[in-house]
N, C-alpha and C positions, 0 to 999 in steps of 0.2 A: 754485366758487371758495371760498366760505365753508367748504365741507367740507374742502378742502385745508388751509385755515388751521387749522381745528379739529384735523385729523389731525396736522399738524406740531407744534402745541402739545401735543397728547396724547402723541405719540411722544417729543418732547423731555422732557416731564415724567416719563413712566412708563417709557420705554425707555432713552433716552440717559442720563437722570439716574440711573436705577437702575444702569446699567452703570458710570457714573462712581463711584457709591457703592460698587459691588462692587469696583472697582479700588482704591479707598481702603481698603476692608476687607481686600482681598487683601494690600496692602502692610503693613497693620497685623498681619495674621496671620503673614506671613513674618517681620516684625521680631520678633514675639512668640516664634515658634518658634526663631528664631535665638538670642534671649535665653535661652530654656529650654535649648537644646542647649549653648550656651556655659557656662551655669551647671552643667549636668550634667557636662561635660568637666572643668570646674574642680573639681567635687566629687570626681570619680574621681581626678584627679591629686592633690588634697589628701589624700584617703583613702590612696592608695598611699604618699604621703610619710610620713604618720603611721604606717602599718603598717610601712614600712621602718625608721622611726626608733624606734618604740616596741615593735614586735613582732619578736623575734629568734628564729631557729631554736633550739630547745631539744631536746637529745637525750632519747630515750626508751629506757630499758633494755630489752634483749631482742634477739632476732634473731640471724642467722648471717651472718658474712662469709666468703666462699669465694674462693680465689685459685688461679690456674694458675701453677705454678712450673716452670722448666726444670731437669731433673736427676732423679736417682733416689736413694732413701734405703733402706738396709737396716738401719742401726743409728742410734740417737740417743744421742750421748754427746759432751759439749763438749770433752773432752780427746782424742777420737779423731775429729776432723772428716773426713768422707769426701767431701763435696760441698757446693756452695753451697746446695742444697736442704736438706741436713742442717743446715747452719748456720742456716737460717731457723727450723727447728724448735727448735734449741738456744736461739736467742734468745727464743723465745716461752715455753719451758718452764723455762729456767735463768736465774739472775741472776749477775752478776759483782760484784766489789767496786766497780767503776766502770762507767760507760757513757757513750756520746756523746749529747749533747742535740740539739735540732733544728738547731743551727748547727754541729754537728760538734765541739763543745767537751766536754772531760772534765767529768763531774759524778759525785757519789757515787750508788751504788745500794745494795749491801749495806753499804757504808761510809758514814758520815755525813760524815767528814772525815779528813784525814791530815796528817802532818808529815814533812818530809825533813830529814835532818841536814845540817850545814854542808858536810861532805865529799861529800855526794851519794850515800852508800853505804847509808844506813839509812832505811827508810820505815816509819812507824808508822801503821797504819790502825785507826780506831775504828769499831766495827760497830753497826748498828741493834739495838735491843732487841725490836722487834716482828715479826721475821721468823720464819716457820714453814714447814717443808717441806710439800709437798702431802699427806703422810700425817699432818700436824699435829704432828710432832716439832719442838721448837725448834731453830733454826739457831744454831750457835756458832762460835767461832774455830777449834775443832778440825776443823771441816769444811773450812776454808780450808787448814789445815796438811795434812790428808789429801790434798786435791786436788793440791797442789804435789808432795808425795812420790810420788803416783801418776804424775804427769807425768814426773818425773825418773827413775823406775824403768825401766831399760832393758827389762825384761820386758813392760812395758805397751805398748812400741813407739808411744808418742805422738809424732806429728810436731811437737809443740810443745816437746819436750824441749830442743832446741838453744837456744831463747830463754831458758830458765830454768837453763842450765848454771851451776853454781857458786853459785846463789842459795840462801841458808839462810832458813828460816822457823821462827818459834816463836809460840806463843800465850801471851801474858803472863797473860791471864785469858780468860773466855768472850767478852769483847767487845773484845779488843785483839790485833791480829796485827802481828808485826814481821818485815819482810823485811830481810835483810842481803846486800848485793851484794859480790862479790869486788873490784869496782872501780866507779867512778862510771859510770852509764849514763843519760844524759839522757832518752832516750825510754822509760825503764822504766815510767812511769805508764801508758803506752798499752798495756801488756801485761796490765794488771790487770782487763780486762773479760771475761776467760775465765770461762765458767760454772763455778760451784762445785758439787762433787759431795757427796752425803750420806754421811758416814762411817758412820753406823749401818746403812746398807744394803749398803755395798761393802767394809768393812774385812775381811770374811771371804772375799772373792773373791781367788783367786790372781792377781797382776798379769798373769801370762802368759795367763790366761783372760778378761782384761778385755774383749777384743774380742768374745767369744762369750757374755758374761754375759747372763742373762735380763733384767737391768736395762735393757739397751739397747733392748729391745722395749717395756717398760713403765716408762719413766724417771720418777723423782720429782725435782722441782726446787723452786725458790722463785719461779719466774716468774709472770706474769699468767695463764697458761693451763696446764692440766694435761692429760696424755694421756687420751683417752677411747677412741678406736679407732685403732690403727696397723695398716695393712694393706699391707705392702710389695709383695705380689704384685699388689694392685689399684692400686698407686701412689697411695695416699691416706692422709692422716692427719687425724683429727678431734680437736680440742682443745676442752675446755670451760672456762669461766671459773673461776678460783680465787678464791673469794669472800673469802679471808683475805689476799690479796696486799697486801704492805706499802705499796704506793703507792695503794691503794684498789681496791675490787672492780671488775672490768671491767664496762662497760655491755653489751657483747656477751655473749650466752649461749654462743656457739660460734664457733670459727675452724676452717675446713676447708681444707687445702692439697691440691691435686691435682697430681701430678707428670707432666711430659711431656718427651719427648726433645728437642723443638725448640720455638722460639718460635712458629713457624707453627702447630704443633698446639695450643699454648697459646691462641692467638688463635681457632682453630677451636672450642675448648672454650667460649670466651666467646660466640661466635656461636651456639652450640647452647644457651646459657644454663645450662651446667653450673657455671660460676663467675661471680662478680660482679666480679673484678679479675684483672689480669695482672701477675705479678711484675716482669717487665721486657720492654720493647718495644725492639727494635733499630732503628737508623735506617732500615734497608731496609723495615721494616714500618710506618713512621709513617703513610703515606698510607692503608694498609689499616685501621689502628687508628682513624684519624680518622673513618672512615666508619661505625664501629660506634656504635650508639645507646647513650646514657647512659654512655659511657666517656670519662673525662677523663684526659688525658695530663699527668702531673705531672713537670716537669723538676727533677731534683735534681742538684746538683754532687757529684762523687765523685773521689777522687784516683787515678783509673785513668790509666795511660799506655800507649798503643799505639805500638809502634815496630818498626823493622827492626833486628834484632840480628845483627851479623856474627859468624861464628866467626873470631875474630881470629888464630887459629893455622892457618887453612885454607890450602890451596895457592893459592887466588885471593884470598880476603878477608884473607889475611895481608899483602897489599900495601896499604900505607897510601894509595897513590895511587888504588887501586880504591875504597877506602872513601870517600875524599874526593870522588872524581868522582861516585859514586852519591849522596852527600849533596847535592852541588850540582845533580844532575839531578832530585832529588825535589821535586815541587811539592805540598806538603801542603795549601795553601789550595785547590787544585783538587779534591783528594780530599774535603776537608771540605764544599765547596759542592756538588759534583756527585754524590757518593756518599752522604754523610752528611746531606745536606739542611741543613747548617749546625748540626747538633746536636752540636757538639764545639768545643773550644778548640785552636788550633794550639800545638804544642810545638816548642821548638828546643833542648831539652837535657834532662838526666835529672832536673831539679828542676821541679816545677810552677811556672807563672808567679807571681811575687811571693813565693815562699818565700825567707825570709832576705833579702828585698829584691832578689832576683836575677831577671832576665828573659831577654833574648836571649843565646843561646850560638852555635848554628850559623847560618851565613849562609843567606839565602834562595836559592831556585832560580836557577841561572845556567848555562844549557846551554853557552854559549861557554867559560866558565871550566872547566866539567867536562871538555869535550873537550880543552882545553889542558892540563889536569892529567894526563890519560891519555897524551896524545902526548908530554908532557914526560918521562914515565917510560918511553917506548918502546913504548907500546901503539898499534899502527897498525891501521887498518881493513884487513881481508882483502877478497877479491873478493866474498864474501857479505855484507859490511858489518859483520861481527863483529870486534871488536878482537882483536889477536893480539900476543903478545910472545914472540919465539923460536918454540917449538913449542906454547906454551901459549895456548889460546883462552879468551876471556872469556865462558865459559858457566857461569851460576850456577844452583844449585837452591835455590828458595825454598819452604820448607815452612810450612804453616799449617793451621788447623782448618777442616774443611768444615762446611757447614750453619751458617755464621756470616757476619757482615758482612765478615770478613777476605777472603772469596773475591773480592768486587768490588774491594776495596782492592788485593789482590795483582795482579789483572789490570790495574788502572790503573798500578801500579808497573812492571809488565812493559813496558807501552807507553812510559812515561816514560824508562825506562832504555835502551830500544831506540834512542832518539834519539841516544845517545852511543856506540852500538856494543856494548852489553851484551845478550847473549842470556840470557833467564831462563826456566827451566822451573818452573812452579808445581805443587807437589805438595800435594794436598788429603787430609787424614787425619782420621779420627775422633779424638776427644779422647784416648781410651785409648791408641791406637797412637801418636799424636803424643807423648804424655808418656813412654811406656815405651820406644819404639823409636827416638825421635829426640831429644827434649829431654834425657832423662836421660843418654844416651851422647854427646850433642852431635853428632849425625849430620846435619849440614846445612851449607850455605854461608851461607844467610841464613834467619833465623826471623822470621816476622811474627806478633807475639804481643802480649798485653796483660799488664800487671803492676799491682798496687795498691801504691802507695808509702806508704799510711797517713797518719796525721795529723801525723807529725813529719817534718822534712826529712831525717832519717837514711836514706840509701840504701845503707848498708854491705852489706846482704844481696844487692844486685843488682850491685854493682860492685867489691867488695873481692876481691883475688886468692884469698883463703882460701875463697871461695864458688864458685870456678870449676868445681869438680867436683861431681857429684851426691852428696848431696842439696842442694848449694848452689844458689842462684838466679841466680848470675852466668852467664847463658846465653850471653854473648859470650865467656866464658873470658878476660875482660879482666884484664890484669896490668900494674900500673904502681906502682913504689915511691912516686912522688910522690902519686898518687891514694890509695894505701893509707894513707900517713901522714896525709893530710888527713882521710880518712874516720874513721880511728881517733881522731883528736883531736876531730872534730866531734861524736862521740857521747858524749864524756866531759866536755865543757865546758858550763857553764850560762850563762856570760856571753854575751849575744846578739851583741854586737859582735865578740867574739873568735870565736864560733862561725861567724858570717857570713864572716869572713876565711878560716877553714879551708875552708868550702864553696866559696868563690871559688877557692881554690888547687886544690881537687878539680876544679872545672869547667874550670879552665885546662888541667890535664893531660888531662882527658876530651876537651875540644874539640880538643886537639892530636893525640890518638891516634885519635879517631873510632871507637869500638867499636860504635856504633849510630847510626841515624838515628831520632830520636824524631819521631813524626808528629802525634798529637793526643790530647787527653783527652776522651773521649766523655761527654756528659751521661747520667745515669741516668734513663731515661724509664719512669715507673711508671704503669701503667694502673689507675685506681681508678674506682668508680662516681661519677657526678656528685653524687649525694646522700649520699656518705659524709661523715659529720660527725667533726670532731676531729683529722684528720691534721695533724701539726705539722712533720714533717721537711722541711728545705730543703737542708741540706748533710749528706751522709752520708759515712762513712769506708768502710764495707763495706755490701753490699746489705741484710743483716739490720737495719741501722740505720734502714731505712725504717719499721720497726715502733715507733719511739720514741713513747711515749705511747699505745700501742694500748689501754691500759685505758680511755682516754677516747673511743675511736672508737664511733660508733653508725651503724646503718643505718636507724634510725627517728628522725624528728624531728617536733616540733610547734612552733607559734609562740605565744608567750605575751607578755603585757605586760612591757616592760622598764623 
């Protein structure tokens, strides 16, 4: 009995007591470790905040940026642009008097500033003093004069000649250029970004031989990069930094452009790590591009307009009721959401939304009203469901470019128009055939195509009757005295309120005549490496504008105290 008592006392003191002590210690240890872990987490968080606030990515000079671009290049010459890919090279190698900044606004490049006369016909440009050509020869006003004369010379066959028709140029001195226009032209300043040519290298070249000049293979410019290796047969151009560039020596050592026939092949080049960036990704390749490691898709706004352009003098599309019905049957919002993944702005007229304070023009889709419009003009459904008026059946040929996002859009339009009794044959063509055999001779009922309307609301080139025949860009062959008069006035008036009134008059005539159905303005999707430093562009006017500020781009960075 006494043994049991002694055992209980011993167990309580040495076993149970120790266990209770251990439990107390365990709680203490757990609380201690919790405190340590909490302090560690707080330290990590605080350190990251300090690093994020006081350590900023800083560019390191050196390295190569390579990009896949769609198109082909045989010659490099800014007054003889042959493709979008060639224009990319022209932008990197040459400089203009002006350029567009990150917001799509005009700023000086070779020119520091300029003045415009009260009558809007004289522009005086003052040039920088620190510009040198890639061969180290000083740039002067005589180079600007030479470039315009070369553009205007018919033997040069420059496609830019029409824009500069009647313009006179003189050099007051080495740093002052004066342009004199035959009449006021409000958008003129937007034409002055054309790359300037070196007079000292080309003044001895016969203008008729400009297209085959050796200069086009080894061009000399004043841009941030100069030609190193140009290999047209290998679809590749390598440029090295021009250390005396007037806006500062580029951080990159080299820029290499690889040229491919399609966007799909450009993306494949990225997957194979041939390039670090992709010049443009279409909506149809967005999902594929999003899966690629280290590729960031940059959305840039661009004044592109995609539309359905009617041949207004055609046997079928010459009927206003047909054009009106098709406009009412077209659901652009569906196309944008289902085909373009939302990467576009809907259009309802020939001016981009907000330009001159003008927005809606064409009505939204209304199938019932579309059918009523056709039936009101005598177009009745046949046994096969196709509309017919007399012996004329409503069968349209829609032409567009193959290997592009237009293919899916064309098929969607075909289905939409089928609902009102319009039969559509979609004809897919390569770009050369489309341009030479269809667009230039206007051989189509309907053309699905894209245009770039530039930085100014002036759309004279696309809708004035004088541009209805090749080489004009009025692909609808639209002719309206009221629209012509308004467009002519709109490009000569500087007062914004008066100018807006003129464009409203143009839109009133355009909407009444319906020469086209404007669909959408696509975003420019630029694929760049996630670690690319210094890219600034947000709003671009043309694709080469994405290179704005490229002298500040870097593919190498470090973090330093800020």
